[in-house]
C-alpha positions in Angstrom: 149.3 4.8 -24.4 152.3 2.7 -24.9 154.9 5.4 -25.1 154.5 7.1 -21.7 155.1 3.2 -20.2 158.5 4.2 -22.5 158.6 7.0 -20.6 158.6 5.7 -17.6 160.4 2.8 -18.2 163.2 5.1 -19.8 163.0 7.6 -15.9 163.6 4.4 -14.1 166.4 3.2 -16.0 168.5 6.7 -15.6 167.7 6.5 -12.2 169.5 2.5 -11.8 172.2 4.3 -14.6 172.3 7.4 -11.9 172.2 5.1 -8.3 174.7 3.0 -9.6 176.9 5.8 -10.7 177.0 7.2 -7.6 177.8 4.0 -5.8 180.6 3.4 -7.8 182.3 6.8 -6.5 181.6 5.9 -3.5 183.3 2.5 -3.2 186.2 4.3 -5.5 186.6 6.8 -2.4 186.8 4.5 -0.3 189.0 2.3 -1.9 191.6 6.2 -2.1 191.2 6.2 1.7 191.9 2.7 1.7 195.2 3.2 -0.3 196.0 6.2 1.4 195.5 4.8 4.5 198.2 1.9 3.6 200.1 4.2 2.6 200.2 6.0 6.0 200.9 2.8 7.6 204.3 1.8 5.9 205.5 5.8 6.0 204.3 5.5 9.9 206.3 1.7 10.0 209.2 3.0 8.6 209.7 6.2 10.7 209.6 4.0 13.5 211.8 1.2 12.5 214.5 3.9 11.5 213.8 6.1 14.4 214.8 2.9 16.5 217.1 1.5 14.7 219.7 4.8 15.0 219.0 4.7 19.2 220.2 1.4 18.8 218.1 0.8 22.7 217.1 -3.1 23.3 213.7 -2.1 24.1 212.8 0.4 21.7 213.8 -2.4 19.4 212.0 -4.8 21.1 209.0 -2.0 21.2 209.6 -1.2 17.4 209.2 -5.0 16.5 206.1 -5.1 18.4 204.3 -2.5 16.3 205.6 -3.0 13.4 204.0 -6.8 13.6 200.4 -4.6 14.6 200.7 -2.2 11.7 201.8 -5.2 9.4 198.1 -7.4 10.3 196.9 -4.2 10.0 198.3 -3.1 6.2 196.7 -7.0 4.9 194.3 -6.0 6.2 193.8 -3.2 4.2 195.5 -5.3 1.0 192.5 -7.5 2.3 190.2 -4.6 2.5 191.3 -3.4 -1.0 190.4 -6.7 -2.4 186.8 -7.0 -1.7 186.7 -3.1 -2.7 187.6 -4.1 -6.0 185.0 -7.1 -6.6 182.6 -5.0 -5.6 183.6 -2.0 -8.4 183.7 -4.9 -10.3 180.6 -5.8 -9.5 179.7 -2.9 -9.9 180.9 -1.4 -13.3 179.2 -5.2 -14.4 175.5 -3.6 -12.8 176.8 -0.2 -14.3 176.9 -1.4 -18.1 173.6 -3.3 -18.0 172.2 -0.9 -16.4 172.9 1.7 -19.2 172.0 -1.4 -21.6 168.5 -1.2 -21.2 168.4 2.1 -21.1 169.3 2.8 -24.2 166.7 0.3 -25.5 164.7 2.7 -24.6 165.9 5.9 -25.5 166.1 3.9 -29.0 161.9 2.0 -28.4 161.2 5.8 -27.2 162.4 7.1 -30.4 160.9 4.7 -32.9 157.1 4.6 -31.0 157.6 9.2 -31.6 158.9 8.9 -35.2 155.8 5.8 -35.6 153.2 8.5 -34.8 154.8 11.3 -36.3 154.7 9.9 -39.5 151.0 7.7 -38.5 150.2 12.2 -38.5 151.6 13.5 -41.1 150.2 10.2 -43.4 146.4 11.2 -41.4 147.0 15.1 -42.7 148.4 14.8 -46.1 145.7 12.2 -46.5 142.8 14.4 -45.3 144.4 17.0 -47.7 144.2 14.5 -50.5 139.6 14.5 -49.7 140.2 18.1 -50.1 141.9 18.2 -53.6 139.5 15.8 -54.6 136.7 17.4 -54.3 137.1 21.0 -55.4 
């Protein structure tokens, strides 16, 4: 009976580990996408500023300045988002570590129970063989 319970607990903890790994993968994908968006925004900003400077047009420079301010604000928001994702990743990794330790504990306990059961069965069989040998 205890073995069945341990098996169920092991399945549950294995599911927790797998779920947390999926969560971490999603967070890492979101982090990568945000970093790519940030890099693209910076590249686009540099391109617009260079084009405006090359044309030496006051109106174009003013529009580039306004665009630059807006993009810098977006980049700052992305940076804040990256900070939040980094915190979430740290938390998720810590939780994964805890779930994995729990899973290992259940694996060890289950193996101990199985070993005990095998020893008890071997001892019972040996006692039966000893009884048969003693009666002859």
